[in-house]
C-alpha positions as CSV (number, residue, x, y, z in Angstrom):
1,M,-52.7,-15.5,-20.3
2,P,-56.6,-14.5,-20.0
3,S,-58.6,-17.6,-20.0
4,E,-60.9,-16.1,-22.5
5,L,-58.8,-16.0,-25.1
6,L,-58.1,-19.6,-24.7
7,T,-61.2,-20.7,-26.3
8,R,-62.2,-24.1,-27.1
9,Q,-62.0,-22.8,-31.1
10,T,-58.4,-21.8,-30.5
11,G,-57.6,-24.9,-28.6
12,G,-58.3,-24.0,-25.2
13,W,-55.9,-25.0,-22.6
14,R,-54.1,-27.2,-24.9
15,A,-51.9,-24.3,-26.5
16,A,-51.1,-23.0,-23.0
17,A,-47.9,-25.4,-22.3
18,P,-46.3,-25.2,-25.7
19,L,-46.7,-21.6,-25.7
20,I,-45.3,-21.2,-22.2
21,S,-42.7,-23.4,-22.5
22,I,-41.2,-21.7,-25.9
23,W,-41.4,-18.8,-23.8
24,L,-39.3,-20.3,-20.9
25,V,-36.5,-21.3,-22.9
26,C,-36.6,-17.8,-25.3
27,S,-36.4,-16.0,-21.8
28,A,-33.4,-18.2,-20.1
29,L,-31.2,-17.2,-22.7
30,N,-31.5,-13.3,-21.6
31,L,-32.2,-13.7,-18.0
32,T,-28.4,-13.9,-17.0
33,K,-27.2,-12.2,-19.7
34,A,-24.4,-9.5,-19.4
35,V,-25.0,-5.7,-20.7
36,H,-24.5,-6.0,-24.3
37,I,-24.1,-3.6,-27.0
38,D,-26.7,-0.2,-27.1
39,D,-27.7,-1.5,-23.4
40,T,-25.1,0.6,-21.9
41,A,-26.6,3.8,-23.3
42,H,-29.8,3.0,-22.6
43,L,-29.7,2.6,-18.9
44,E,-27.3,5.6,-18.8
45,I,-30.4,7.2,-20.0
46,A,-32.7,5.5,-17.5
47,V,-30.2,6.2,-14.7
48,H,-30.3,10.1,-15.5
49,I,-34.3,9.8,-16.0
50,L,-34.3,8.2,-12.5
51,R,-32.8,11.6,-10.8
52,D,-34.6,14.2,-13.5
53,P,-37.5,12.4,-14.9
54,L,-38.8,15.7,-16.2
55,H,-35.6,16.7,-18.2
56,P,-34.9,13.1,-20.2
57,M,-33.1,14.6,-23.0
58,A,-30.5,16.5,-20.5
59,A,-28.6,12.9,-20.0
60,S,-25.2,12.9,-21.0
61,V,-24.2,9.6,-23.3
62,F,-20.7,8.9,-24.4
63,W,-21.4,7.1,-27.5
64,S,-19.6,8.0,-30.0
65,D,-16.3,10.4,-30.4
66,A,-17.4,12.7,-26.4
67,P,-20.2,12.5,-24.7
68,A,-23.1,14.2,-26.1
69,P,-26.9,15.0,-24.8
70,A,-29.5,12.4,-25.4
71,H,-31.8,14.6,-27.5
72,E,-28.7,13.7,-30.2
73,L,-29.5,10.1,-30.1
74,N,-32.3,8.4,-32.4
75,Q,-34.8,7.2,-30.1
76,P,-37.7,8.5,-28.3
77,H,-37.6,7.9,-24.7
78,L,-40.7,5.3,-23.4
79,F,-39.0,2.2,-23.3
80,F,-36.4,4.4,-20.9
81,F,-38.5,5.5,-18.7
82,L,-39.8,1.4,-18.0
83,L,-36.3,0.8,-17.5
84,A,-35.6,3.5,-15.2
85,G,-39.1,2.5,-13.4
86,L,-37.7,-1.1,-12.8
87,L,-34.5,0.5,-11.6
88,A,-36.4,2.4,-9.2
89,L,-37.8,-0.6,-7.5
90,A,-34.3,-2.6,-7.7
91,D,-31.1,-2.2,-9.2
92,S,-30.9,-5.5,-10.6
93,A,-30.0,-6.5,-13.9
94,L,-31.9,-9.9,-13.2
95,L,-34.9,-7.6,-12.9
96,L,-34.5,-5.8,-16.0
97,H,-34.6,-8.9,-17.9
98,M,-37.5,-10.1,-16.1
99,G,-39.1,-7.0,-17.5
100,L,-38.0,-7.8,-20.9
101,S,-39.7,-10.9,-21.0
102,V,-42.7,-10.0,-20.5
103,F,-42.8,-8.4,-23.7
104,T,-41.1,-11.7,-25.3
105,A,-44.6,-13.3,-23.7
106,L,-46.4,-10.7,-25.3
107,T,-44.9,-10.7,-28.9
108,L,-45.3,-15.1,-28.7
109,W,-49.1,-14.8,-27.8
110,A,-50.0,-12.2,-30.5
111,T,-48.1,-14.1,-33.0
112,W,-50.0,-17.5,-32.0
113,R,-53.4,-16.0,-31.6
114,L,-52.7,-13.8,-35.4
115,V,-51.6,-17.2,-37.1
116,T,-54.6,-19.1,-35.2
117,D,-57.3,-16.9,-35.8
118,R,-55.9,-16.8,-40.0
119,T,-55.9,-20.7,-40.1
120,G,-58.5,-21.7,-37.3
121,R,-56.0,-24.1,-36.2
122,W,-54.0,-23.6,-33.0
123,R,-51.3,-26.1,-34.2
124,L,-50.4,-23.9,-36.5
125,G,-50.3,-21.0,-34.2
126,V,-48.5,-22.9,-32.0
127,F,-45.4,-23.9,-34.9
128,A,-45.4,-20.2,-35.7
129,A,-44.9,-18.9,-31.7
130,A,-42.0,-21.8,-31.8
131,A,-40.3,-20.8,-35.1
132,L,-40.2,-17.6,-34.1
133,G,-39.4,-18.0,-30.0
134,L,-36.8,-21.1,-30.7
135,G,-34.9,-20.0,-33.6
136,P,-31.7,-17.3,-34.2
137,A,-33.6,-14.3,-34.0
138,L,-35.8,-13.3,-31.1
139,G,-33.9,-15.0,-28.4
140,P,-30.6,-13.3,-28.8
141,S,-32.5,-9.8,-29.7
142,Q,-33.8,-9.5,-26.4
143,N,-31.0,-7.6,-24.3
144,L,-32.0,-4.3,-22.5
145,M,-32.8,-2.7,-26.2
146,T,-36.0,-1.5,-27.8
147,D,-36.3,-4.1,-30.4
148,V,-38.4,-6.9,-28.4
149,P,-40.6,-4.0,-26.9
150,L,-41.2,-2.8,-30.3
151,L,-42.0,-6.1,-31.6
152,A,-44.8,-6.9,-28.8
153,L,-46.4,-3.4,-29.8
154,W,-46.1,-4.0,-33.5
155,M,-47.8,-7.8,-32.8
156,L,-50.5,-6.2,-30.8
157,A,-51.3,-3.6,-33.4
158,L,-51.5,-6.1,-36.0
159,Q,-53.3,-8.4,-34.0
160,A,-55.9,-6.1,-33.0
161,I,-56.6,-4.6,-36.4
162,S,-56.4,-8.5,-37.8
163,S,-58.9,-9.5,-35.0
164,A,-61.1,-6.7,-36.3
165,G,-60.9,-7.2,-39.8
166,T,-64.0,-5.9,-41.6
167,D,-66.5,-6.1,-38.7
168,R,-67.7,-3.3,-36.5
169,R,-65.4,-3.9,-34.0
170,V,-64.4,-0.3,-33.6
171,G,-62.9,-0.7,-30.3
172,R,-59.9,-3.2,-32.1
173,I,-59.2,-0.7,-34.2
174,A,-58.9,2.3,-31.6
175,L,-56.8,-0.4,-29.6
176,A,-54.4,-1.1,-32.6
177,G,-54.0,2.9,-32.8
178,L,-53.1,2.9,-29.2
179,W,-50.4,0.1,-30.0
180,I,-49.2,2.0,-32.6
181,G,-49.0,4.8,-30.9
182,L,-47.0,3.4,-27.8
183,A,-44.6,1.6,-30.5
184,C,-43.7,5.3,-32.0
185,L,-42.7,6.5,-28.7
186,V,-40.4,3.1,-28.4
187,K,-38.8,3.8,-31.7
188,Y,-39.4,6.2,-34.8
189,T,-39.1,3.1,-37.2
190,S,-42.9,2.3,-36.0
191,L,-43.4,5.8,-38.2
192,V,-44.0,3.3,-41.0
193,L,-47.1,2.2,-39.7
194,L,-49.0,5.1,-39.9
195,P,-49.3,5.1,-43.6
196,V,-50.1,1.3,-43.3
197,F,-53.0,1.8,-41.0
198,A,-54.1,4.9,-42.9
199,L,-54.3,3.0,-46.3
200,W,-55.9,-0.2,-45.0
201,L,-58.5,1.8,-42.9
202,W,-59.2,3.9,-46.2
203,R,-60.1,0.6,-48.1
204,H,-61.6,-1.6,-45.5
205,R,-63.1,0.7,-42.9
206,R,-63.4,4.3,-43.8
207,R,-65.6,5.2,-41.0
208,E,-62.5,4.6,-38.3
209,L,-59.8,6.3,-40.0
210,W,-59.9,8.8,-37.0
211,A,-58.0,5.9,-35.3
212,V,-54.6,7.3,-37.3
213,L,-55.1,10.2,-34.9
214,I,-54.5,8.4,-31.8
215,P,-50.9,7.7,-32.9
216,I,-50.8,11.4,-34.2
217,A,-51.4,12.5,-30.9
218,A,-49.1,10.4,-29.3
219,L,-46.4,11.7,-31.2
220,G,-47.8,15.5,-30.8
221,A,-47.7,15.2,-26.9
222,W,-44.2,13.9,-26.7
223,S,-42.8,16.8,-29.4
224,A,-44.3,19.0,-27.0
225,F,-42.8,17.8,-24.2
226,N,-39.4,17.9,-25.9
227,L,-40.0,21.5,-26.6
228,W,-40.5,22.0,-23.0
229,D,-37.7,19.6,-21.9
230,Y,-34.9,21.3,-24.1
231,G,-36.5,23.3,-26.6
232,G,-36.8,21.1,-29.5
233,V,-38.6,18.2,-31.5
234,H,-36.6,15.2,-31.1
235,L,-38.7,13.7,-34.1
236,I,-37.1,16.1,-36.5
237,G,-34.3,17.3,-35.0
238,R,-32.4,14.4,-34.1
239,R,-29.0,13.5,-36.2
240,I,-30.1,11.0,-39.1
241,S,-27.4,9.4,-40.8
242,V,-28.5,7.4,-43.7
243,A,-25.6,7.2,-46.1
244,E,-23.0,10.3,-45.1
245,D,-20.5,8.6,-47.3
246,A,-22.4,8.2,-50.5
247,P,-23.2,12.1,-51.4
248,G,-23.8,11.5,-55.0
249,L,-27.4,10.2,-56.2
250,G,-25.7,7.1,-57.5
251,A,-23.7,6.2,-54.6
252,R,-26.9,6.6,-52.3
253,L,-28.9,4.4,-55.1
254,G,-25.7,1.7,-54.5
255,L,-26.1,2.0,-51.0
256,I,-29.8,1.2,-50.9
257,V,-29.4,-1.8,-53.5
258,G,-26.5,-3.2,-50.9
259,R,-28.9,-2.6,-47.7
260,G,-31.4,-4.7,-50.2
261,A,-29.1,-7.5,-51.0
262,L,-27.9,-7.3,-46.8
263,W,-31.7,-7.5,-45.8
264,V,-32.7,-10.5,-48.1
265,L,-29.3,-12.6,-46.5
266,T,-30.1,-11.4,-43.3
267,L,-33.8,-12.7,-43.7
268,G,-32.7,-16.0,-45.0
269,A,-30.3,-16.4,-41.6
270,L,-33.5,-15.9,-39.8
271,C,-35.7,-18.3,-41.5
272,P,-34.6,-22.1,-40.8
273,F,-38.2,-22.6,-40.8
274,T,-38.4,-22.9,-44.6
275,I,-37.8,-26.1,-44.5
276,A,-41.4,-26.9,-43.3
277,F,-42.7,-25.8,-46.4
278,A,-40.6,-28.1,-48.7
279,S,-43.6,-30.0,-50.1
280,R,-45.0,-26.3,-51.2
281,V,-42.2,-25.5,-52.8
282,R,-41.6,-28.7,-54.6
283,E,-45.6,-28.3,-56.0
284,R,-44.9,-24.4,-56.9
285,F,-41.6,-24.4,-57.9
286,G,-40.7,-27.8,-59.0
287,A,-37.9,-30.3,-56.9
288,T,-35.8,-30.5,-59.7
289,R,-35.6,-26.8,-60.9
290,V,-35.0,-26.0,-57.2
291,L,-32.3,-28.4,-56.4
292,V,-30.2,-27.6,-59.8
293,G,-30.5,-24.1,-59.4
294,A,-29.2,-24.3,-55.7
295,A,-26.3,-27.0,-56.8
296,V,-25.1,-23.9,-59.3
297,L,-25.9,-20.8,-57.4
298,L,-24.4,-22.0,-54.0
299,P,-20.9,-23.0,-55.3
300,L,-21.0,-19.9,-57.9
301,L,-21.8,-17.4,-54.5
302,T,-19.2,-19.6,-52.6
303,V,-16.3,-19.0,-55.1
304,G,-17.5,-15.5,-56.0
305,G,-17.2,-14.8,-51.9
306,Q,-13.5,-16.3,-52.1
307,L,-12.4,-14.5,-55.0
308,L,-13.3,-11.0,-53.0
309,A,-11.3,-12.7,-49.8
310,G,-8.5,-12.8,-52.2
311,Y,-8.6,-9.9,-54.5
312,G,-11.4,-7.5,-53.3
313,P,-11.7,-4.6,-51.6
314,E,-9.3,-4.6,-48.3
315,V,-12.5,-4.9,-45.9
316,L,-13.5,-8.4,-47.8
317,R,-9.8,-9.8,-47.5
318,G,-9.5,-12.9,-45.7
319,E,-13.0,-14.1,-45.7
320,T,-13.1,-18.0,-44.8
321,I,-14.6,-20.5,-47.2
322,V,-17.6,-21.1,-44.3
323,H,-18.1,-17.6,-44.5
324,S,-18.5,-17.2,-48.3
325,F,-20.9,-20.5,-48.3
326,L,-23.4,-19.3,-45.4
327,R,-23.4,-16.1,-47.2
328,G,-24.7,-17.6,-50.1
329,L,-26.5,-20.2,-48.0
330,F,-28.4,-17.4,-46.2
331,F,-29.4,-15.1,-49.3
332,L,-30.8,-18.4,-51.0
333,N,-32.9,-19.0,-48.7
334,G,-33.9,-15.3,-48.3
335,V,-34.8,-14.9,-52.1
336,L,-37.0,-18.7,-51.3
337,V,-38.7,-16.8,-48.5
338,I,-39.6,-13.7,-50.4
339,A,-40.7,-16.2,-53.4
340,L,-43.0,-18.1,-51.3
341,V,-44.4,-14.6,-49.5
342,V,-45.4,-13.3,-52.8
343,G,-46.8,-16.5,-53.7
344,A,-49.2,-16.7,-50.5
345,W,-49.9,-13.1,-51.0
346,R,-51.1,-13.5,-54.7
347,R,-53.4,-16.3,-54.0
348,R,-55.3,-14.5,-51.3
349,R,-54.9,-10.9,-52.2
350,D,-58.7,-10.0,-52.4
351,D,-58.6,-11.1,-48.6
352,A,-58.2,-7.9,-46.6
353,V,-56.2,-9.4,-43.6
354,V,-53.6,-10.7,-46.2
355,E,-53.4,-7.1,-48.1
356,L,-52.6,-6.0,-44.5
357,L,-49.7,-8.3,-43.6
358,A,-48.4,-7.8,-47.3
359,L,-48.5,-3.9,-46.5
360,W,-46.8,-4.6,-43.4
361,V,-44.0,-6.4,-44.4
362,A,-43.1,-4.6,-47.7
363,A,-43.3,-1.5,-45.7
364,A,-41.1,-2.2,-43.0
365,G,-38.3,-3.7,-45.2
366,L,-38.3,-0.7,-47.4
367,F,-38.1,1.3,-44.5
368,I,-34.9,-0.2,-43.3
369,V,-33.7,-0.5,-46.8
370,V,-34.3,2.9,-47.8
371,L,-33.9,4.8,-44.6
372,S,-31.7,3.3,-42.3
373,P,-28.3,3.4,-42.0
374,F,-27.4,-0.1,-41.5
375,V,-29.3,-3.6,-41.9
376,A,-29.2,-6.0,-38.4
377,V,-30.8,-9.0,-37.2
378,R,-33.2,-6.8,-35.1
379,H,-34.6,-4.9,-38.1
380,V,-35.6,-7.7,-39.9
381,L,-37.2,-9.4,-36.7
382,L,-39.8,-7.2,-37.4
383,V,-41.0,-8.4,-40.4
384,L,-40.7,-12.3,-39.3
385,P,-44.7,-12.8,-37.4
386,P,-46.2,-11.5,-40.3
387,I,-44.4,-13.6,-42.7
388,L,-45.0,-16.8,-41.1
389,A,-49.0,-15.5,-41.0
390,L,-48.5,-14.9,-44.8
391,L,-47.0,-18.2,-45.6
392,L,-49.4,-20.1,-42.8
393,G,-52.6,-18.8,-44.2
394,D,-51.7,-20.3,-47.5
395,P,-53.5,-24.0,-47.2
396,E,-52.6,-25.4,-50.1
397,P,-50.2,-27.4,-49.1
398,A,-50.2,-26.6,-45.6
399,P,-46.7,-27.8,-43.7
400,R,-47.4,-31.6,-42.6
401,P,-46.6,-32.4,-38.9
402,T,-43.3,-34.4,-39.4
403,A,-42.2,-31.0,-41.7
404,R,-42.9,-28.6,-38.7
405,G,-41.4,-30.7,-36.4
406,V,-37.8,-30.9,-38.6
407,A,-38.3,-27.3,-38.8
408,I,-38.8,-26.8,-34.9
409,A,-35.9,-28.7,-34.4
410,L,-33.5,-26.8,-36.5
411,S,-34.7,-23.5,-35.1
412,L,-34.1,-24.8,-31.9
413,A,-30.6,-25.9,-32.7
414,L,-29.5,-22.6,-34.3
415,G,-31.1,-20.4,-31.4
416,L,-29.9,-21.9,-28.9
417,G,-26.2,-22.2,-30.4
418,V,-26.3,-18.7,-31.3
419,G,-28.2,-17.7,-28.1
420,V,-25.6,-19.2,-26.2
421,A,-22.9,-17.9,-28.0
422,D,-24.0,-14.0,-27.8
423,W,-24.3,-14.6,-24.2
424,R,-21.0,-15.8,-24.2
425,I,-19.6,-13.0,-26.1
426,A,-21.1,-10.7,-23.5
427,D,-20.3,-12.3,-20.5
428,A,-16.6,-11.9,-21.8
429,Y,-16.7,-8.3,-21.6
430,R,-18.4,-8.6,-18.1
431,R,-15.3,-10.8,-16.5
432,L,-12.8,-8.8,-18.5
433,P,-12.0,-6.5,-15.5
434,D,-11.3,-9.6,-13.0
435,R,-9.1,-10.7,-15.9
436,V,-6.8,-7.7,-16.3
437,E,-6.7,-6.6,-12.7
438,G,-3.0,-7.9,-12.2
439,D,-2.1,-6.1,-15.4
440,L,-3.2,-2.8,-13.6
441,H,-1.5,-3.1,-10.5
442,G,0.6,0.2,-10.1
443,A,-1.1,2.4,-12.7
444,D,-1.6,5.8,-11.8
445,R,-4.8,5.8,-13.6
446,V,-6.9,3.3,-15.4
447,L,-8.7,4.2,-18.4
448,Y,-10.8,2.3,-21.2
449,L,-11.1,3.1,-24.8
450,G,-14.6,1.2,-26.3
451,H,-18.2,1.7,-26.0
452,W,-20.9,-1.3,-25.8
453,G,-21.4,-3.5,-23.0
454,F,-17.8,-3.0,-22.1
455,Q,-18.1,0.5,-21.4
456,H,-21.0,-0.3,-18.4
457,Y,-18.3,-2.8,-16.9
458,A,-15.4,-0.5,-17.5
459,T,-17.2,2.0,-15.4
460,E,-18.4,-0.4,-12.6
461,A,-14.8,-1.0,-12.0
462,G,-13.8,2.5,-11.9
463,W,-12.2,3.1,-15.0
464,A,-12.1,6.3,-16.8
465,P,-13.1,6.6,-19.9
466,Y,-10.8,8.1,-23.1
467,V,-12.0,11.1,-24.8
468,P,-10.2,12.1,-27.9
469,G,-9.3,15.7,-27.7
470,Q,-10.2,16.0,-24.2
471,T,-8.5,13.2,-22.1
472,E,-4.9,14.5,-20.6
473,L,-2.8,10.9,-20.9
474,A,-0.1,11.2,-18.2
475,P,3.2,9.0,-17.5
476,G,2.2,6.0,-16.4
477,D,-1.9,5.7,-17.3
478,R,-2.9,2.7,-18.7
479,I,-5.5,2.1,-21.3
480,V,-7.7,-1.0,-21.8
481,R,-8.7,-1.6,-25.5
482,P,-10.5,-4.6,-26.5
483,L,-10.0,-4.6,-30.3
484,Q,-13.6,-5.6,-31.6
485,V,-15.5,-3.3,-29.4
486,D,-16.9,-0.2,-31.3
487,Q,-14.5,2.8,-29.7
488,P,-13.5,6.7,-30.6
489,A,-9.9,6.8,-32.2
490,L,-7.2,7.7,-30.7
491,T,-5.4,11.2,-31.8
492,P,-2.5,11.1,-33.3
493,A,-0.1,12.6,-31.0
494,D,-2.0,10.3,-28.0
495,E,-1.5,7.2,-29.6
496,A,2.6,8.0,-30.5
497,R,2.9,8.3,-26.6
498,L,1.4,4.3,-25.8
499,R,2.9,1.3,-26.2
500,V,1.4,-2.3,-26.0
501,R,2.1,-3.6,-22.0
502,R,0.0,-6.9,-22.9
503,E,-2.2,-8.5,-25.3
504,L,-4.6,-10.5,-23.8
505,V,-6.3,-13.1,-26.0
506,L,-9.8,-14.1,-24.9
507,E,-9.8,-17.6,-26.7
508,S,-13.3,-19.1,-27.7
509,G,-14.6,-22.7,-26.9
510,P,-17.2,-25.3,-28.5
511,L,-20.3,-23.1,-27.1
512,D,-19.0,-20.1,-29.0
513,L,-18.8,-21.8,-32.5
514,F,-22.1,-19.6,-33.7
515,R,-20.8,-16.3,-33.8
516,T,-22.8,-13.1,-33.8
517,V,-19.9,-10.3,-33.4
518,T,-16.5,-10.8,-35.6
519,P,-14.1,-8.2,-36.3
520,R,-16.6,-7.7,-39.7
521,L,-19.4,-7.2,-37.2
522,G,-22.4,-9.3,-37.8
523,Y,-25.7,-9.5,-35.7
524,Y,-26.1,-6.1,-34.4
525,S,-24.3,-4.5,-38.0
526,V,-24.9,-6.6,-40.9
527,W,-22.0,-4.9,-43.3
528,H,-18.9,-7.2,-44.6
529,G,-19.8,-10.0,-41.7
530,L,-23.1,-12.2,-41.2
531,P,-26.0,-11.9,-39.0
532,W,-24.2,-15.3,-37.4
533,T,-21.3,-17.4,-38.3
534,L,-19.3,-20.1,-37.8
535,T,-15.8,-19.7,-36.4
536,T,-13.1,-21.2,-33.9
537,E,-11.5,-17.5,-33.7
538,P,-10.9,-15.7,-30.5
539,L,-13.8,-14.1,-29.2
540,D,-11.5,-10.6,-28.9
541,R,-7.9,-9.5,-28.5
542,V,-7.7,-7.2,-25.6
543,Q,-4.9,-4.5,-25.3
544,I,-3.2,-3.1,-22.1
545,L,-1.5,0.1,-23.4
546,E,0.7,2.1,-21.1
547,V,1.4,5.8,-21.3
548,D,5.4,6.8,-22.3
549,E,6.7,9.6,-21.3
550,A,5.3,12.8,-23.4
551,G,7.1,12.5,-27.1
552,A,8.3,9.1,-26.8
553,P,8.0,6.7,-29.6
554,G,4.9,4.7,-29.3
555,A,6.1,0.6,-29.3
C-alpha cells in the first residue's frame, strides 16, 4: 500500500494494521477453497486461452445440456486471460486464489479510502472495510469468479471520481474512465456505469465528458477483436435470458417485481452492520414505531411463509420455520437499509459525491432487478461499499464506537459461519471421487452428471460427462450424480435403463450450520431459497447409477 496514500490526514500507518488484518481474514476463507460453482467454466476457458490466446471464443464449454462455444456464454474474457496468465506460471489453485486476493485487497483499500475521504475520519473508513470484508458477502464470494475483480474495478473507479470531486483533477477522471472500461471487459454488468458516469460528468464536470469515450473505446476494441476471432460481436450477439418463462407483459412485470423483492431480501441478509446505526434509526423513525412494526410484521411474514410451505406452490412446500423466519428478517432488514440510504441521500443530495453514490446504487440495483435472469449475493455485493459510504457520510448521528464494535463482531460471526460452510460444501465435491472409488470398481466406464465445481473434480478423476442425446450408454456403465448440483436432464430412454446402485449421503457437521447451497439454491441464485440459511440437513445426496441391459426397466 503506497505510503503517500497513508497520510496524516487519513490516519497514517495506524490504518494499515487493521486493513491488512481484515484482508488476511477475508482471504483466508478462499486461499485453499476448492473449485466451486462457475469456477469450472472459467478455468476451462482459461486453459483454452493458454493453448490458443488469439481465439478465446473457440473454447468449448459444457455448461448446459451440451458443450457450446464460449461466445454463447455471457461474460467477456479479460478475467479469463488473467487466469490463463497465472496458469502459465504454475498449475496451482493456490496461486490462482492468491491472485484473486489482490482484488480483495484493492476492494478493501478503495472502500476505506472512499469513506475516509467522505468523513475525514479514518476509523470510519476502517469500519466500512471491516463491515464489507468480514461480513457474509465478500469472503464467500471470492472463488475464481468475476465478481470480486469486478467489484475492485468498480470501487477504484468510484474512488477516483469521488476524489476528483468538482476540482480540476482531470487525471483522476480519465483514470476512472479506464477502470470502468476494464470493468466492462470483466463483466457486462458494468455497462450500467456508462450512463451514470456520463450523467454525473454532464452535471458537474462537463468539460471532461470526453472521458466516457475511454470505456466506449475499450468495448469497441473488444468487439473488433470478436469479429476477427469468430465473426461476431459478443456484446450484442450472446444469448441473454431474462424472462424466458414469462412471454407476456404482465408475467414479465411480475418477474421484475419478484426479483425486486429478492434483491431487497438479499440486501438485508448481507447487512448485519445496520445494528451500528441503531441510534439513527431510533432518532429518525422512532424506537417504538420500529420495534412494534418488527414485532408485528416478522411473525406475519413467518406465518405466511409456513402457510405457503404447507399449501402453496410445490416449489415452496416443506420449508422450515427457521427458513420462513429468516426470510422475513432479511426482508425487513433490507427495507431498513433502503430507508437509511434514502434518508442519507435526502439530507445531503446537493453534494455532488452523494449524488454520485446514490446514482451508483440505484443504477446497479435496477440493472439486476430488470435485466438479470436472477438475483444472487454477488449481484448485491456491488452496491455495499457505496451504501456504506452514504450511511457513514451522514454525520447525524454518527455510529458510536460501541455500536460499531458490536456490528463488526456480528459481521465477523456471520461472515465466518457462511464462509466456512461454503468452503466445506465446495470441499465435499473435491473429495467425492475418493469417497465413491470403491463403488466404481469393475465399471466398464464411469460417467458423471452435473456441473459446478463437481464437474472439475469429476473430470480430474477421469470420468466422462453424460451429454443428453449424445452419450450412448452401455451395460456396465456407472454414473455419479449429486442430486443438488446443476445438471442436464437424462433422456427418458436413458433414465429407463438406470438403477440406483447406491445413494451416498454427504452428512453435515457443526461447521455446516450456515448453509449457502441447498435444494432450494441460495447464495449463488436466490429464488425459492435464501442467500444463507440455518440447517442441519445433509450437504447433498449422491447417486451411483448403473446401466442395465437395453430396454430393462429402471429400479
